[in-house]
C-alpha positions, 0 to 999 in steps of 0.5 A: 500500500502506498505511504501515509503521511503524518503532520504536526504544525505548530497549530497547537501543543502536540507531542508523541514519542515519534512526532511533536509540533514543536518544530512545526510550521508556525501559523500566521494571521496577517490581520491579527485578530481582525476580520470582517465577518463573524462566522458563528463557529469561529468569531476570530477565536481561531485567529487568537492561536496564531502568531500575530503578523498584522504589522509589517514589522511583526511579520517581518520578525516572525519569517526571520525567526522561522528562516533562522530556525530552519523551518521549511515553511509557513501557513498564513492566515487571517481574517477575511476582507469585506471582499472575501479574501485574506490579503496576504500579499500585502507582504509580498515584498517580505515574502521574496526575501525568503525564497526557501520558505514554502508559503501555504495560505488560507485564501479566503473566497477569491473574487477574481483572476487578478486577486488569485495572481496576487497570491501567486505573486506573493509566492503562495504555493498551495491555498486552503479554502473550506468548500460550503456546499449550501447557500443556507450555511453560507448566509446564516453560519458564515454570515457572508453575502457570497455564493456557492459558485464564489467558492467554486470559482475561487478554486478555479481562479486559483488553479488558472494561475498556477496554484495548487488547491487543497479544499477543506470540507468541515464535517458538522458545519452544514445547516443540512446535515452530513448530507450537506457536507457530502454535497460539498464534496460532490461539488469539488469534482468540478475544480479537480483538487490537488488534495482534499481535506476533511476536517470536523466541526470543534464547538468553541467556547465563546462562539454561538456554536459553543453547544452545538454537537460535534460530528459523530465518528460515524459521520467524519468517517462517512465523509472521509470515505466518500472523499476517498472514492471521488478523488484520486488525488490525496485525501487527508484528515486534517488538524481541525477535528474532535478527539477522544477514544471514540474517534480513534476508529476513524483514524485507523479506518483511514490508515486501512482504507488508503487515506493519504495522511493525517495531522496530529494522529494518536499515538496509538494510530502512528504504531498501528500504521506502522505495522501496515504502511510506510509512515512518513513524519512531517512538521508541515501543514498537512496540505504540503502532502500535494508536494510530498506526494508528487515527490513520493510518486516521482521517486 
């Protein structure tokens, strides 16, 4: 069976006997905790856990630290502008000083080819963006004025300018339940993604979604397996997902069913995989599986 890739970026504290996040790629918010929208499942809480790169001085200091430490990449993110995109290109000149640092970015909604070019010209190699498959969720949960086509077109624009795309599907986010999440996967066939990352809703304290039920292991596994059926490109179990013993079976199923990798696997899952597949350990963002997978195939 093909190798399985395990990732541990510096998105949270994580440590096993085999892999830790101490040397992981840093997540940097180019807007600090500022965002034009107030999504019910986030309300900028996710941004609070990232490095604050909201000023040129702060951003350059972080990049210099990353480079000196020998880290191979960064995860750029931030809040959206009213137009929908995350303006990482405002630091294009800074990023060009560090050509050996791979840039993966959460782009937000990309409304034109010109904006996609700004991402490309700033050095973004892989773009991350959640795919939402129903208008009700976009309007009522995300509080955005965009459409499903706006999301699909974002991926198209990014691919047209040469950026690899790794759409995320958040199981448990859709107002239509798991069928809405599955529909988001179906829609992604139109854009031929370079990787598909399945994650799970994690209700956050201090948000309107704090009391919402997280997806069950069965629901998470169902969407993950459907992604495997639909796409020949790498399919990943991403970093944001519910944890606990009940979800260990999902991780082991991922190993057995040919899922290409996951972020922050349990130690038990790493050891389970070692007896069944070649295991590759990495400190990168799991979206980097696009490059890792292509490299292994070429070898």
